[in-house]
ZADO-1210 file (C-alpha; in nm, 4 decimals, padded with zeros to 6 digits):
<atoms>
<atom x="-00.9650" y="-00.3942" z="-00.6243" code="MET" pos="1"/>
<atom x="-00.5861" y="-00.4376" z="-00.6412" code="ASN" pos="2"/>
<atom x="-00.3828" y="-00.2668" z="-00.3644" code="ILE" pos="3"/>
<atom x="-00.0512" y="-00.0885" z="-00.4093" code="VAL" pos="4"/>
<atom x="00.1555" y="-00.0427" z="-00.0926" code="LEU" pos="5"/>
<atom x="00.4314" y="00.2087" z="-00.0808" code="VAL" pos="6"/>
<atom x="00.6422" y="00.2921" z="00.2241" code="GLY" pos="7"/>
<atom x="00.9970" y="00.3920" z="00.3457" code="LYS" pos="8"/>
<atom x="01.2358" y="00.1364" z="00.4854" code="ILE" pos="9"/>
<atom x="01.1029" y="-00.0277" z="00.8041" code="GLY" pos="10"/>
<atom x="00.7520" y="00.1129" z="00.7592" code="SER" pos="11"/>
<atom x="00.6000" y="-00.2382" z="00.7551" code="GLY" pos="12"/>
<atom x="00.4824" y="-00.2671" z="00.3886" code="VAL" pos="13"/>
<atom x="00.6095" y="-00.6284" z="00.3530" code="ASP" pos="14"/>
<atom x="00.4363" y="-00.7319" z="00.6684" code="GLU" pos="15"/>
<atom x="00.1178" y="-00.5786" z="00.5714" code="ILE" pos="16"/>
<atom x="00.1335" y="-00.7402" z="00.2280" code="ALA" pos="17"/>
<atom x="00.2099" y="-01.0676" z="00.3852" code="LYS" pos="18"/>
<atom x="-00.0982" y="-01.0491" z="00.6027" code="ARG" pos="19"/>
<atom x="-00.3159" y="-00.9478" z="00.3096" code="LEU" pos="20"/>
<atom x="-00.2087" y="-01.2591" z="00.1164" code="THR" pos="21"/>
<atom x="-00.1929" y="-01.4985" z="00.3957" code="ASP" pos="22"/>
<atom x="-00.5277" y="-01.4064" z="00.5611" code="TYR" pos="23"/>
<atom x="-00.7422" y="-01.2485" z="00.2908" code="PHE" pos="24"/>
<atom x="-00.7933" y="-01.3120" z="-00.0810" code="ARG" pos="25"/>
<atom x="-00.5159" y="-01.1104" z="-00.2221" code="TYR" pos="26"/>
<atom x="-00.2388" y="-01.2741" z="-00.4176" code="GLU" pos="27"/>
<atom x="00.1120" y="-01.1654" z="-00.4959" code="THR" pos="28"/>
<atom x="00.1884" y="-01.0031" z="-00.8380" code="PRO" pos="29"/>
<atom x="00.3861" y="-01.3239" z="-00.9441" code="ASP" pos="30"/>
<atom x="00.0873" y="-01.5467" z="-00.8824" code="SER" pos="31"/>
<atom x="-00.0969" y="-01.6768" z="-01.1911" code="ASP" pos="32"/>
<atom x="-00.4316" y="-01.6502" z="-01.0306" code="ALA" pos="33"/>
<atom x="-00.6542" y="-01.3904" z="-01.1735" code="ASN" pos="34"/>
<atom x="-00.7410" y="-01.2814" z="-00.8158" code="GLU" pos="35"/>
<atom x="-00.7006" y="-00.9444" z="-00.6509" code="LEU" pos="36"/>
<atom x="-00.3294" y="-00.8670" z="-00.6147" code="LYS" pos="37"/>
<atom x="-00.1341" y="-00.6689" z="-00.3532" code="VAL" pos="38"/>
<atom x="00.1786" y="-00.5002" z="-00.4915" code="PHE" pos="39"/>
<atom x="00.4738" y="-00.3520" z="-00.2918" code="VAL" pos="40"/>
<atom x="00.6140" y="-00.0687" z="-00.4889" code="ALA" pos="41"/>
<atom x="00.8771" y="00.1947" z="-00.4719" code="ASP" pos="42"/>
<atom x="00.7844" y="00.5525" z="-00.5795" code="PRO" pos="43"/>
<atom x="00.9145" y="00.5002" z="-00.9363" code="ALA" pos="44"/>
<atom x="00.7132" y="00.1849" z="-00.9820" code="THR" pos="45"/>
<atom x="00.3993" y="00.3532" z="-00.8351" code="LEU" pos="46"/>
<atom x="00.4349" y="00.6332" z="-01.0927" code="ARG" pos="47"/>
<atom x="00.4609" y="00.3834" z="-01.3774" code="LYS" pos="48"/>
<atom x="00.1501" y="00.1978" z="-01.2619" code="MET" pos="49"/>
<atom x="-00.0365" y="00.5212" z="-01.2312" code="GLN" pos="50"/>
<atom x="00.0654" y="00.6086" z="-01.5795" code="ALA" pos="51"/>
<atom x="-00.0545" y="00.2680" z="-01.7144" code="ASP" pos="52"/>
<atom x="-00.4270" y="00.2717" z="-01.6989" code="LYS" pos="53"/>
<atom x="-00.4610" y="-00.1034" z="-01.7549" code="ASP" pos="54"/>
<atom x="-00.4727" y="-00.2018" z="-01.3960" code="VAL" pos="55"/>
<atom x="-00.7201" y="-00.0612" z="-01.1450" code="GLU" pos="56"/>
<atom x="-00.5797" y="-00.0159" z="-00.7912" code="PHE" pos="57"/>
<atom x="-00.5951" y="00.1724" z="-00.4685" code="VAL" pos="58"/>
<atom x="-00.2620" y="00.3068" z="-00.3388" code="SER" pos="59"/>
<atom x="-00.1469" y="00.3439" z="00.0131" code="PHE" pos="60"/>
<atom x="00.1498" y="00.5250" z="00.1658" code="PHE" pos="61"/>
<atom x="00.2340" y="00.3427" z="00.4894" code="ILE" pos="62"/>
<atom x="00.3573" y="00.5972" z="00.7333" code="SER" pos="63"/>
<atom x="00.5704" y="00.5323" z="01.0388" code="CYS" pos="64"/>
<atom x="00.7984" y="00.7453" z="01.2454" code="GLY" pos="65"/>
<atom x="01.1730" y="00.7432" z="01.1796" code="THR" pos="66"/>
<atom x="01.2725" y="00.6085" z="01.5099" code="TYR" pos="67"/>
<atom x="01.0196" y="00.3210" z="01.4931" code="ARG" pos="68"/>
<atom x="01.1379" y="00.2385" z="01.1410" code="ARG" pos="69"/>
<atom x="01.4959" y="00.2451" z="01.2514" code="PHE" pos="70"/>
<atom x="01.4298" y="00.0105" z="01.5480" code="ARG" pos="71"/>
<atom x="01.2360" y="-00.2345" z="01.3226" code="ARG" pos="72"/>
<atom x="01.5209" y="-00.2580" z="01.0854" code="CYS" pos="73"/>
<atom x="01.7846" y="-00.3016" z="01.3523" code="ILE" pos="74"/>
<atom x="01.5602" y="-00.5675" z="01.5383" code="ASP" pos="75"/>
<atom x="01.5325" y="-00.7566" z="01.2107" code="SER" pos="76"/>
<atom x="01.9119" y="-00.7802" z="01.1896" code="GLY" pos="77"/>
<atom x="01.9916" y="-00.5056" z="00.9215" code="MET" pos="78"/>
<atom x="02.3208" y="-00.3245" z="00.9489" code="ASP" pos="79"/>
<atom x="02.2876" y="00.0002" z="01.1284" code="GLU" pos="80"/>
<atom x="02.4892" y="00.2004" z="00.8874" code="GLU" pos="81"/>
<atom x="02.2931" y="00.0840" z="00.5911" code="ARG" pos="82"/>
<atom x="01.9695" y="00.1563" z="00.7645" code="VAL" pos="83"/>
<atom x="02.0866" y="00.5097" z="00.8460" code="LEU" pos="84"/>
<atom x="02.2066" y="00.5757" z="00.4957" code="ALA" pos="85"/>
<atom x="01.8849" y="00.4606" z="00.3511" code="GLU" pos="86"/>
<atom x="01.6827" y="00.6842" z="00.5888" code="ILE" pos="87"/>
<atom x="01.9054" y="00.9909" z="00.5098" code="MET" pos="88"/>
<atom x="01.8493" y="00.9504" z="00.1282" code="THR" pos="89"/>
<atom x="01.4958" y="00.8224" z="00.1061" code="GLU" pos="90"/>
<atom x="01.3039" y="01.1501" z="00.2032" code="ALA" pos="91"/>
<atom x="01.3302" y="01.3138" z="-00.1469" code="HIS" pos="92"/>
<atom x="01.2078" y="00.9967" z="-00.3321" code="ARG" pos="93"/>
<atom x="00.8849" y="00.9853" z="-00.1374" code="TYR" pos="94"/>
<atom x="00.8009" y="01.3667" z="-00.1084" code="ASP" pos="95"/>
<atom x="00.6343" y="01.3900" z="-00.4622" code="SER" pos="96"/>
<atom x="00.4268" y="01.0649" z="-00.4641" code="ILE" pos="97"/>
<atom x="00.0620" y="01.0779" z="-00.5046" code="HIS" pos="98"/>
<atom x="-00.1401" y="00.8020" z="-00.3146" code="VAL" pos="99"/>
<atom x="-00.4924" y="00.7584" z="-00.2644" code="ASP" pos="100"/>
<atom x="-00.4676" y="00.7099" z="00.1156" code="PHE" pos="101"/>
<atom x="-00.1997" y="00.7360" z="00.4038" code="THR" pos="102"/>
<atom x="-00.2068" y="00.4632" z="00.6750" code="VAL" pos="103"/>
<atom x="-00.0327" y="00.4933" z="00.9976" code="GLU" pos="104"/>
<atom x="00.1622" y="00.1804" z="01.1023" code="ASN" pos="105"/>
<atom x="00.3182" y="00.2692" z="01.4345" code="GLU" pos="106"/>
<atom x="00.1701" y="-00.0342" z="01.6226" code="ASP" pos="107"/>
<atom x="00.3764" y="-00.3388" z="01.7177" code="GLU" pos="108"/>
<atom x="00.1756" y="-00.5526" z="01.5016" code="ASP" pos="109"/>
<atom x="00.0203" y="-00.4398" z="01.1593" code="SER" pos="110"/>
<atom x="-00.3351" y="-00.5591" z="01.2126" code="TRP" pos="111"/>
<atom x="-00.4770" y="-00.2023" z="01.2680" code="ALA" pos="112"/>
<atom x="-00.3205" y="-00.0973" z="00.9353" code="SER" pos="113"/>
<atom x="-00.4409" y="-00.4047" z="00.7522" code="VAL" pos="114"/>
<atom x="-00.7977" y="-00.3339" z="00.8827" code="THR" pos="115"/>
<atom x="-00.7738" y="00.0327" z="00.7776" code="GLU" pos="116"/>
<atom x="-00.6560" y="-00.0645" z="00.4274" code="ILE" pos="117"/>
<atom x="-00.9413" y="-00.3124" z="00.3872" code="LEU" pos="118"/>
<atom x="-01.1903" y="-00.0599" z="00.5143" code="LYS" pos="119"/>
<atom x="-01.0635" y="00.2035" z="00.2651" code="ARG" pos="120"/>
<atom x="-01.0763" y="-00.0510" z="-00.0198" code="VAL" pos="121"/>
<atom x="-01.4323" y="-00.1428" z="00.0509" code="LYS" pos="122"/>
<atom x="-01.5217" y="00.2295" z="00.0565" code="ASP" pos="123"/>
<atom x="-01.3713" y="00.2788" z="-00.2793" code="VAL" pos="124"/>
<atom x="-01.5417" y="-00.0256" z="-00.4264" code="VAL" pos="125"/>
<atom x="-01.8781" y="00.0748" z="-00.2705" code="ASP" pos="126"/>
<atom x="-01.8396" y="00.4219" z="-00.4004" code="CYS" pos="127"/>
<atom x="-01.7598" y="00.3194" z="-00.7611" code="SER" pos="128"/>
<atom x="-02.0404" y="00.0784" z="-00.7614" code="HIS" pos="129"/>
<atom x="-02.2814" y="00.3478" z="-00.6403" code="GLN" pos="130"/>
<atom x="-02.1686" y="00.5906" z="-00.9060" code="SER" pos="131"/>
<atom x="-02.2084" y="00.3270" z="-01.1774" code="SER" pos="132"/>
<atom x="-02.5626" y="00.2445" z="-01.0372" code="THR" pos="133"/>
<atom x="-02.6630" y="00.6125" z="-01.0420" code="LYS" pos="134"/>
<atom x="-02.5282" y="00.6720" z="-01.3851" code="LEU" pos="135"/>
<atom x="-02.7083" y="00.3706" z="-01.5229" code="GLU" pos="136"/>
<atom x="-03.0292" y="00.4846" z="-01.3577" code="SER" pos="137"/>
<atom x="-03.0045" y="00.8233" z="-01.4935" code="PHE" pos="138"/>
<atom x="-02.9366" y="00.6911" z="-01.8408" code="GLN" pos="139"/>
<atom x="-03.2397" y="00.4808" z="-01.8298" code="GLN" pos="140"/>
<atom x="-03.4790" y="00.7641" z="-01.7454" code="ALA" pos="141"/>
</atoms>
């Protein structure tokens, strides 16, 4: 199952995507492999993906407190004024998005978030398999 990650500036979506591609079987969208992919998307891209029914995915909003996000950006060398301007204008873009799950990413490293995402993906895959199996059993009766 493909994964789509959405999050505000400094929320850690890029770090989570990097861990999924470096340590698990996920690929980046620009990879030619027909493997599972992890997408980092902004709200507009997520909406387009949701409208296009060709790709199956589970979507996640990566949540993180404003101060933690600000500190992460500053610690990574971003300009303080640019970060503050982005934080002030991004709220309305994310208010109306619809995702399958929200995952908190407050920890210093992102492993707890990665683990939670993989658990949720497994649950979705298991549930879809069970629904299909039940339907097939019902149709055979």
